[in-house]
N, C-alpha and C positions, 0 to 999 in steps of 0.2 A: 402711081396706080392707073392704069385706063379706066375711062368712066362705066365702060361697059363690067368690070369687075367689080367697081363700087357699089353697082344696083343689084350685080347678084348677092354679093354679100348683105344688102341692106335689107334683101328680101327674105334671106334667111334666117336672118337677127327677128324679123317681123314674125315669121312663122314660130320660131322657138317663143318668142313673148306670147304669141297668142294661144301655143299649147299648155305653157306654163299656168296661164289665167285661167284655162281652161279647168284643168288638174285643180285648182284653188276652188273655184266654184263648187266644182263635185266636191270636194272635202268639206268645204263650208257646208254646203246643202246635207251632206250625210250628220255633220257634227249636229246640226240644228234638230235630226230627231231623237238624240238620245240613244242609250242603251235601253235593249229589249226586257219589258217584266220579267221577272221569275217565275216559271210554272206553281201554280196551287198544290200544298202538298194533300192527296186524299187522307183523311182520319176517320175513325167512328168516335162518337163522343155520346157520354149519357148527361142527363140534367140531374142535378144534385136535386133529389128530393128526401126531405127526413121521412122517415116512416119509423114504427114498432118494429124492435128487432132483439132477440133473447142471444144474451152472452152465455154460452158455455164453459165449462172448466173440461178441460180433459186428465184421467189419469191413468196412469200404465197400471193392468190386470193382470192376473194369471187364474187358468181355470182349474178348477179341482174337482174329480169325481165327487157326487155327494154319498159315495160308500166305497172307501178302498180295503179290501181283504188279503191281507199276505196269508198264503196258505204254507202253513208250517204242518210236520207230522206228529201224532202224539207219539208215535213209537219210531223206534229205530229199526234198519233193514236195509236190503237193496232192493233199490227203485225197479220194480218186476215191467209196469205197464203206464204208458199216457194214451188217456185216450183222446182228449179234444186235442185240437191244433192249434199250437199259437194264434191269438187273432181272433179265435174264434167266439162267438156267442153261446154262453151255457146257461141253463135253466136252475133254479133251486132244485137241488138234489142231484144235480147230474154227476156220475162217478167222471173223476179228474186222473186220478194215480192209484195203483194198486202195488204196496209194498210187500216183498216175501213172505208169503202166510205160513210155509210148512212150520216153523220154528214157534210159532205161535198155536197152530194146530195142535203140535205135541206139547206146548205147555199148557194147553186146556186139558188134554186126554190126562194129562199126569195131573193136575188140580182136580179131576171128576173122580180120578180112580183114587188120591188121597182120602176125599170126599165119603167117598164109599167104604172105604177101610174106617172110616173115624163112625160113620152111622152104624156099622157091624157091631165096633166097640161099645157103643152106646145102646143097643139092642141089648148087647151081654150084661151091660152093667146094671141096665133096667131090672134084668131079672134077678139078676144078684140081689140087688137092693130090696127087689119084690120077698123073695125069700129070706133076708135078714130080718126085715119086717115082722114078717110072719111068726119068726122063730123067737124074736124078742118079745114079744107078747106073752109067751108062755117060758121066758127066760131061759133059753135054750141057746142064746147068744149074747156075749158081752156086751155092753155099750159102747165100747171101743170099736169092735168088729160092726155094729151098725155106721158108727159115724165114718168106718173106715169106705163102707160101701158107697155111702150117701156121697163122700167126697170122689171117689171114684167117677161115680155116675155124673156128678155135677162137670167134673174134667172132661168126661168123653163127650159131654152135652156143648162145652165150650169149643171142642176139640171139632164138633161137627160144624158150627156157626163159622168156625174161621174157615174150616174146608169151602163151606158155601162161599164165603166171600175169596176167597182163593180163584174159584169156578168164575165168579162173576168179572172180577179183574182179568182173568184170561179170556174170556166172551168178550170183555170190551178191548182186552189190546189186538183180539183178532180183529174185531170190527175197525178199530183203526186203521188196520192196515189196508183199507179203500178208503179212499178222501173222496168226499163230495161235495160240491160247492153251496155254501151258506147262502147266496145271493144271485140273482138273476145279473149279468155282466158278461163283460169281455174279458179273456182269457190272456193275459200277458205272455211276455216271454220266459220259456219254461227254463229255470237257473242250474237243473240238473240233469243230464242226459240217462236214458235206460243202461242199468247195472252200476249207479253210483251210491256211495254208500249213503243214507240219509242219517240223520242224528235228532233224537226226539227232542221234538221243542225251542231245536234250534234251526236246522235248515230251511230255509225259504226254498220252496219248489215252485211257486207260481205266485201272479199279484194279479186279483181280479177287479176290474173296476166298474161300478154301475154307473153309466153314461146316457141314461135315459133323460137325466136331469143332470143338470153340472151346477156347482158353484162358481163365480167369479168373485176375487178376493183383491182390495185394493185399499189402501190408507188414505186418508183425509187429513189435511191440518185442521189443528184447532181454531186456526180465523177461520175455514172454510164450513166446519162444526156450526160457528155461532152463525154465520148466515142461512145458513142450512134452517137452524132453529129460528132466525126471524121470520125467513120463508113459510114455515110451518107454522109460527105461533107458538112451537112447541119445541122439546126435543125430537128429532126424526125416529121413529121408531116400525116395526112393523104394523102396529093399528091404525097409522095416520090414516084419515079417510083421504087423503092426496098426498101422497107420497111423489116423492121427484122422478120427472119419466125419464130414467135412466136408460141410455142406449149403448151398443155394445159393437166396436167395429173390429173388425178381424186384422190380421197382419197386412194382407194385401189392400187395406183402404175399404173394403166394401163393409157393409152395414148389416150385422146380424138381422136376420127377419125375427128373430122372437123377441118380446119385450119382456126382459130381465124384472123379477120383482126384489123388493128390500127383506133379504132374510133373517141377517142378524148385525149390528152394532155393538162392537165392545165397551164394555162398560165402563172401560179405564183408559185412559190416554198414556201410549207407552211413552216413560219418561226418557228414554235414549234417542226418540225422534220427533217426539211432539206430534203426534202423527195417531189419527183413531181408526182401527180397523175396521172395515165395511165389508158385508157378504152380500150379494146378490145370489139369487136363485133364478135359474132360467132352461123351458124345457130345451130338449137335444131331441127331438124326432127323426131327424134325418143324421145324425150323429157326425154333425160337422164339425163340431167342438171334440177336442181329446183332452185329457188331463193334464196338466201343466204347460200348455201352451200358451203366448201370451197376447192380451188382445188390449183394446181400448176403451175405456168407461168415458162418455161423456154425460155431464151433469149442468142442468141448468143454473146458471151462478147469479145472473141478473136481468132483469127486464128494463128496457130503453124506452121511452114513449118517442124520442124523435132522433132517433139516431140517423145520421149519415155514413152511410156503408159503401164502398166503391170495391170494384173488382182489384185482387192483389196485384194485378199487373200494373193496374194505373198508376200505382205508388212508386216513384223513384227515389233512390236513397245516394247521398254524395255527402261522404266523410261524416257520417253519423245524423247526417240531416236530410229530412225528408221534403219532396216536394213533387206537385202533381204541372200537367200541363193542363191552361184552358183557352177557352175559344172566345176572346173578350168581343163587345158589341160591332167593332168592326171586322170581325170575322178573320182577327190574328192572333197566334198564337203565343200566350205568357207565360212564364213560370208563378207559381205560387207556392210559397212554404207552408206546409201543413204540420200539424202535433197528431201523432197519430195514438189510437187508443188500442182496445183488445179486436183479436181477428173474431169474426163472426163466420162459420160457416166459411163459404169459400170466398167469402169477403171479406173487408178490413175497417173497422171503422176511424172515421177523421174526427176529431176531437175538435180541433180549430181551425180555421184558415178558410174553411167555404161556407156559403149560405147557402137556402134554397135558390134553384134558378142559375147558379153557376151551370156553365158547360164545360164539362171534363172530359178531356180527351183519354180513351182506353186504347186505342190501336194506332199504328203509324208515328207514335213519339218516338224512333229512331231518326226521324228525317226531321224533327223541327230543331227550331231555333226563334231566338225571341223576335216576335215581331213578321214573322213566316205566314203569309196568307196560307189558309187552308181550305179545303173542301170537307165540310162534315157531314157525315150519314149517321144520325141517331140511331142508338140501340135502344132497346128495351130498358126497363130500371135497374137499377147497378146490381141489386141481389139477383135478380134473373138472370143478367149478364156474365156475373161471377159463377153461380151454379152450371150456364151452359157453356162456359171456360172449363171449368172443371169436369163435366161430363165430355166435353172433347177432348182432354188430355188422356182419361181413362179408354 
């Protein structure tokens, strides 16, 4: 090989070696920096602060009108008139229905005619008796004839009394053809249309509901009854100076604004269910409550002095076990197993696993893993956080 070619080849090898060395130095320098630190996870937290709390028990209840009256006719006939509209409010004595009166008008006229006939016969028998008595004093009539006059007069008198009773009955029947409201209330659905045939004391024309006050009925267990007795120091009753503050919640979850009063406690436990019937009474000025609707009654069950209560969304569940995410002293997320107690309002009591001062993650748990660095934003106390979260959902 010529010398010029050897020199060119050596230069090329030299340049290649220098390039490889430079690349190696760059890779080494990059490797010395290490991987970039992951970003911190933004979370919101609450500090564990034991505080007084009330545990409530919820019961399914059903409302009932304080007075429910089925309107049944006392006489039969054809329904001729309906005055109020279904669902309309009516007053005591308001006219509701009218049954065909013509047969009863005729019956009253017939009873009056029969009474007049009986009264005329009584007048005649009284005259005959008077003459018989006068003649008997001079022995002009026999004792048998006198006794017959007395008996006839007594029979006519009884006939007059019976006629008067028939007239009274006919007047009552005629009066029963007009049906009036016995209470202040709301008229339900009419069960018979005009022209329909009603049967005395059988056909239900409609139902009236007195709803200015309502009953709320529910049942409690024997165990819950004993708890109430211990709380009150005696058996709960209407006369207790400090009855438990019942609260009513409607089907949409809203609380009914009027505060109910304890009205009735069944003196006997139902042997089939082991429960005791409770009845509350509550005012219904705006008529929000209707007979037969379902509601939820909340009763205080226990008072806790130092309860740890967290928002329910803070608690995580995995295969029947509960845990929370906490922020340790180094600002990193860690899992902590907990044991849960009863739900309190919009929160949940933690019975074991946490202590005062622990910082618990409320929002942002979906982005956490053990040891992850977090950027914590404190919230208000746990109960207020739970209430605000519930308000936001509604």
